C-alpha positions in Angstrom: 79.2 114.0 93.8 80.1 117.2 95.6 83.9 118.0 96.1 84.9 115.4 93.5 88.4 116.9 93.2 88.9 116.9 97.0 87.8 113.3 97.3 90.0 112.2 94.4 93.0 114.0 95.9 92.2 112.4 99.3 92.1 108.9 97.8 95.3 109.5 95.8 97.1 110.6 98.9 95.8 107.7 100.9 96.9 105.2 98.2 100.4 106.8 98.0 100.7 106.6 101.8 99.5 103.0 102.0 102.0 101.9 99.3 104.8 103.7 101.3 103.8 101.9 104.5 103.6 98.5 102.7 107.1 99.0 101.4 108.4 100.1 104.8 106.9 97.0 106.4 108.4 94.8 103.7 111.9 96.3 104.4 111.5 96.3 108.2 109.2 93.4 109.2 108.2 93.1 112.8 109.7 90.3 115.0 106.4 88.4 114.7 106.5 88.4 110.9 110.1 87.3 111.0 109.3 84.4 113.3 106.2 83.4 111.2 108.3 83.5 108.0 111.0 81.3 109.7 108.3 78.8 110.8 106.8 78.7 107.3 110.2 78.1 105.7 110.9 75.3 108.2 107.6 73.7 107.4 108.2 73.8 103.7 111.6 72.1 104.2 110.1 69.1 105.9 109.2 66.2 103.6 105.5 65.8 102.9 105.6 62.3 104.4 106.6 63.8 107.8 103.3 65.1 109.0 102.6 65.0 112.8 98.8 65.1 112.2 98.6 62.4 109.7 97.7 58.9 110.9 100.0 56.1 109.6 98.5 53.7 107.1 
């Protein structure tokens, strides 16, 4: 491969940037992510017997 050092440096920089962005998104989630997390937490709190899509036996 030509320019192996340049490619390796590019990939290393990209990985560092992507990790920084993931951490920033984790610390500052968007309003949509906050809403989805809230909905998921509410769903997990409901008892498993309470399922709107389940037909009664």
